[in-house]
N, C-alpha and C positions, 0 to 999 in steps of 0.2 A: 233673545242677548238678556241674561240680568246683569247689574250694575247695583250690589250693596253699595250702600254708602250710612256712614253715621251722621249726618249735618244735613240735617231736613230744609233746613235754607238757602241750601248750596244744590242741595240736589234739585232742589223746585226752578232754582236760576241754569243749572246747567243742562237740566232733561229739558226743559225750552230751546233753550237755545241750542242743542244737541237736533231739538228734532224739526227746527227752522234750518237747518244746517242738512242735514240727511234726513227728507220727511219717508224715504220709503224703509226705515229700518225702527223696528219695535224696541222699546226700552223699559224695559217693567224693572221697576227702582224697589229692591226691597231691603231689610235691614236684617245683620244675622252676627251674631260676636263673630270673635276674629276667626276660633278654630277653626270654625263651620265654614265662614270666607277662605280662609288659606285652604281647605281640603278641597272645597269644591274649585277653585284655582285646577288644583295639582290632579283632582281626576275628573278635569273638562267638567264639568257639570256647570259653572258659571264662567263668563270670556273673559269678563273685566270686573275689577273691583274697584273703590276708592277708598282707603282704608291709610292708618298707620305702621307706617313701615320699620320702628325704631323695635316695634317684639316681635319680629317676624321670626316665628318658628321652622322655617321651611325655606332658606334663603338656597336650598340645591335645586329645588324644582321648580323655582318661580324667578321670576325676573321681573322687574316694576324702574319701575322713573318716577322721582320725587316733583311734583307739581308746585307743594308748598311747601317750605321750609318755617317753623313757627317756634316763636322763642316759651320758655316755659316760664311759670309765674305762678310763686308763690301766693295762697288765699286761706285766709285768718281771720279769725273774730278780731277786733276791734280793740278786745282786751287782751289777746295774747300778751305775753312777752315780749316776741319777734318784733310786735305792728310798735315799740316805742323805738328799738334799736336802729340807730341808725341806718343808712340807705351804703351799697358798696358800689 
């Protein structure tokens, strides 16, 4: 079973917990570009994936469950004009 993931810290924690719960299942953690992950899920060379789905291209041939919702944040230099703008 291959479990592609883009978050190294979470992957270590998740794979450790998974291994304790399911010691008989081998998990290979790999990092791939989003397009390769989608193709791997569709053509069944990957069993499961953990990835951002807001930009999922092939919604017809894939199914997903949202695990985490995250707020979007704007990151910028302290010298940027937006840095002195009032927060809303």
